[in-house]
N, C-alpha and C positions, 0 to 999 in steps of 0.2 A: 465643669463636666462637659464631655462631648462624646459623640458616637464615632468611633474609628471605622468600624466595619459592620456591614449588614449582609447576612446571607439568607436567601429565601429559597424554599423548596415547596413546590405545589401550593403556593399561596395565591389565591384568587386566579388571575390569568397568567401568573408567572410560574413557569416550570422549574427553572433553576437560575439564580442570578446572585452575584456577589458584588457589592459596592464598597470601595474604599473612599472615605469622606475627608473633606477639608475641614479644618477645625472651626472655620467661621461660616461661610455661605456655600450651600450646595443647591443647585438648581436642576430640576428635571423638566425637560421640554419635549414636546412631541404632539402628535395629533390626539384628538379625543379617542379614548378606548385603548391606548397603548399601555396603560398601567401606571401613569404618573401618580395618581391619587392612591393607588394600591401600595406603592412604595411608602408613601407617607403613613398610610394606615398600618403598615407593618411596623414602622417606628413607634407609632402610637401603641400597638400591641405590646411592645417591649416594656412600656411604662405601666400599662393598665391590664394586661392579660386579656384584652378583648378589643374588638373592632370599634372604631368610632362611627362607622357607617352601617354595619350590619350586626345586630346583637345575636343572631343565630350563628353560633360558632361553626357548626358543620358546613354552613354555606360558604365559608371562607376557604374550604378545600377546593383545589382546582378540579374542574369537571373531569370525570373519568379516573380520578385518583382516590385513594382511601386515607390520606393523611396530609397534613401540612407541617412545616417547621419554619420558625422565624428565629434567627440567632443574631445577637448583637454583641459587639465588643466595645466597651466604654472605657474612658479614662475618667475616674472619679477620685478627687483628692489625691492625685498622683499615683493611684492604683489602677490596675487593669481589672475590669469587672466583666464577666460574661453572663448574659441573660439568654435563655432559650425557652421559647414557648412552642409547644407542639400539641397536635390533636390527631388522634386516629379514630376513624369511624367505629362506633360501638364501645369506645373507651372514654375515660375522663381526660380532660385537658390537663397537661402537665406544664408547670412553670418552674424553672430552675435558675438559681443564681450561683455561679461558680460551681456547677455540677451538683448542687444540693437543692432538692425539691422543696418547694413551699408546701406546708400543710394547709395554710389559709392564704388565699391570694390577697386578702385585705392587708396582710403584713407587708406586701410589696408596694402598695400604693404610697406615693410620695417619695420613694427611694430614688427614683429617676424622674424628677418633675418635668412636666411637658405641658405646653399649651398649643392647641391647634386652632387656626382660623380658616374656615371653609365655607363654601356656599351652602352647605348643609346646616350651618348655624342659623339660617333664616327660619328654621323650625322654632327657634327660641321666640321669634316674633309671632309666627302664624299658627303654631300649634297650641295645645292646652297647657295647663299649669304644671303638669308633671315634668315636662322637659325643662322648665325654668327652675323648678325645685332641684332637679338633678344638676343644673349648672351651679347653683349655690353650694349644694352638697359636695360637688366635685372640687370646687375651689377650697373649701374648708378642710375636706378630708385629706388633701395632699399635704397638709401641715398639722393636722390634729387627729392623731390615732384614736383617742377616746371618743371624739365626735363620730368617727366612722363606725366604731363598735356600737355606740348608742343608737345610731341610725339603723344599723342592721338588726339590733335587738328590737327597736321600736316597730319596724315593719313586720317582724316576725310576730310580735304580740298583737298587732292589728289583725293579722291573718288569723291568729288563734281566737281572738275575740269575735271576729266575723263568723268563724266556724261555729262558735258557741251560740251566737244569735240565730244562726240558721237551724241549729239543733233544737233550740227553744221553740222556734216556729214550727218545725216539722213534728215535734212531739207535744206541742201545746202545753209546754211547761215553762217554768222560770225559776232560776236559782240565783238570788241576789248575791249570796256569799261567793259562789263560784265566779260570777262576773266581776266582783270586787277585786279578786286576785289579779285579773288582767287590767282593770282600771287603775289600780295602785301602781302597776308597772308603767302603764302609759303616762300617768301623771308625772312620775319621776323622770322618765326618759324624754317625754315630749317637752317638759319645761326646760330641761337641760339643753335640748336641741334648739328650742325657741330662743333662749337667752343667747346662745352662741351665734345663731343666725342674725339676731338683732345687733349684737356687738360687731359682727363681721361687716354688716351693711353700713353701719355708722362709719367704719374706716374705709370701706370700699367705694362708696358713692362719690366722695370728693376726688378720689383717684380717677374714677371713671369720667367724671365731669371735666377734669383737667385734660385727659386724653382726647375726649371728643372736641373740646375747644381748639386743641392744637391741630387736629385733623381737618376741622371745618373752618378754621381761621375765624373763630368766634362768630360765625354767621347765624347759628341757631342755639337756643337754649334747650337742654334736654334734662330729663329726670329719670330716676330709677327708684321706685317706691315699693317698700316691703308691705305686703298685705297678709294679715294673719288674724284669725279669730281670737287669738290670745292677746291681741292688743287691748281688747275691751273686757275680757273675762278670763279667769283662770281655767286651766284645762279640767280641773276637778269639777267646777261649776258647769262648764260646757257639757261634760259627760252626763252629769246629773240631770240638767235641764233638757237634754236631747235623748234621754233613755227611751221614752215611749216611741219617739220617731225611729230610733235605731232598731227597736224591736219589730216595728212594722217593715222597715226597709231591709232588715236582716244584715246590715253592715254598719260600720262605725262612720257616722256622717260628720264628725267634728274632730279636730286635732291638727297637728302640724303637718300631716299629710294632705291638708287642704290649703296650705300656704301658697302664695303666688307672688310674682313680681309684676309691677305695672311699668311698661316701657313707654315713656312719653316724650313728645317733642312739642315745645311750647306748653300748652295746657291740654294737649290732645294725644290720644293713643297713636304711636308711630305706625302701628299696623294699618290704620285707616288713613292717616294724614301725612305720612312720610313718603318721600320719593324713594325710588330704588337706591339712588346714591346716598340719601340720608339714612336709610335703613342699613345699608352696608357699612357706612361710617359708624353708625351706632354700634353695630355688632363688633367691628374691629376695635373700637374704643373699649367695649366691654371686655374683649379678650386681652387687649394690651394692659388693661387695668388688672385683670386676672394674673397676667404675667408678673407685673410689678408687685402685686400683693404677695404672691408665692415667693418671689425672690426676696422680699423684705422679711418674710417669716421663716425663710430657710437659709441655710448656709450655701445652698447650691443654686446656681443660675439655671432656670429651666431651659430646655430645648424648645425652639419655636418653629412650628410648622405652618407655612402659608400656602394654602391650597387655592390657586386660581384667584388671588385677591386683587389682581390688577384689572380684572374684567369689571365693567360697569362703574369704575371710578374715574373721575376726571384727572387730568395731569396734576392739578394743584394738590388733590388729596393723596395721589400716589407719591408726590414729592415730599409731602409731610410725613408719610410713613417711612420713606427712606431717611429723612432727617432724624426720625426717632431711632432708626437702626444705627445711624451714624454716630449717635452720642455715647457709644460704648456701653450702654445699659444691657445690651443683649449678648448672649453667648453664641451658640451654634444655631444657625437658621437653615431650614429646608424650604425651598420654594418650588411650586409647579406652575407652568404656564404653557399655553399652546403656541405662543409666539417667541421663538428663540431670540430674535433680534431685540424685541421689546424687553425681554427679561435681562439680556446682557447689558442693554443700555441702562436699565434701572440699577442693576447691581454694581455696575461700574461707578455710578455716582456715589456709592457708599464708601469707596476707597478702601474696601476690605478685601482680603484674599477670597477668591471664589472658584468654584468648579461648575461646569455646565455639562450635564449628562443629556445627550440627545437620544431618547428612547425610540425614535423612528429608525435609527440605524442599528443593524444587527451587531455592529462592532461597538456601538454606543460611544461615539466620538466624544471626547472630553476636552473642553476648553478650560485652561487654568490661568489664573493670574498670580 
């Protein structure tokens, strides 16, 4: 699979632009603020019908305009596929595949697999557990439709149960039978999700460790640990034993929506004890492991987006990333960087065909190999 053409209208800071892409490596270079990352985000939009960087869809419309459109032409299994995602103010977002609109965007997830590596990934280390759960869910959902549907249903039931708990508190009442309807659904869905998360991480962690050791030249030992309340108690017992607490708090305090991942270097949290370079290597290894996992589970090689990855990495770590690209495990790659010379020097080492788009130039000069 590869993206042949990308057309943007009123997307973020881009008024109108069309790109024709190389099948292997495509690089966007230019000063900060010219729109390099926005182009990558548009490609991300075509796979997930949302922005990687800004979840508020209407804020992705160019200032002063009332709509945006992102259109991509792919080659997938020797067929041409056209994906269009558009949004007009005051209306619902529309996602079409070959001119046919999706009823549920979730049906599109995993059809055009993609992995992005970006400075924004640092949120995985520094922010709360929700973003790390989203990472696990995002990897599994690209190759397991049932998991995604169970996750959507589970989150909906949690919201309904929370609303019921608030109703009980506001009206000084309690209906155990009514609550049990939601509990039974949570127990089934939550246990299914927990089992799949646990099975996924058993396969994923060794891949991640292998990627990190290659990037770091075996300099440090890292770990990725799944933390869940369900390790020690069934969800049924958790809900029973925390009922009084939930009634006081007026929300569901236990379940798989409280799961987390522990990111460690040595025996310590990488958030506190890892250098910037180690943290960046950790995140790159995490995403490269995601790439390999999706590729192994799918018949399609994902597209890889590398947003500003050369910054804050020493030459050895950069060269190891290029070695990984060199081994033919990857398909199409998109790269952004502020330094055109550095980017070209790095991609030349890969011995793969590449294109260089200079976004500083109005004519967008392209270097090809």
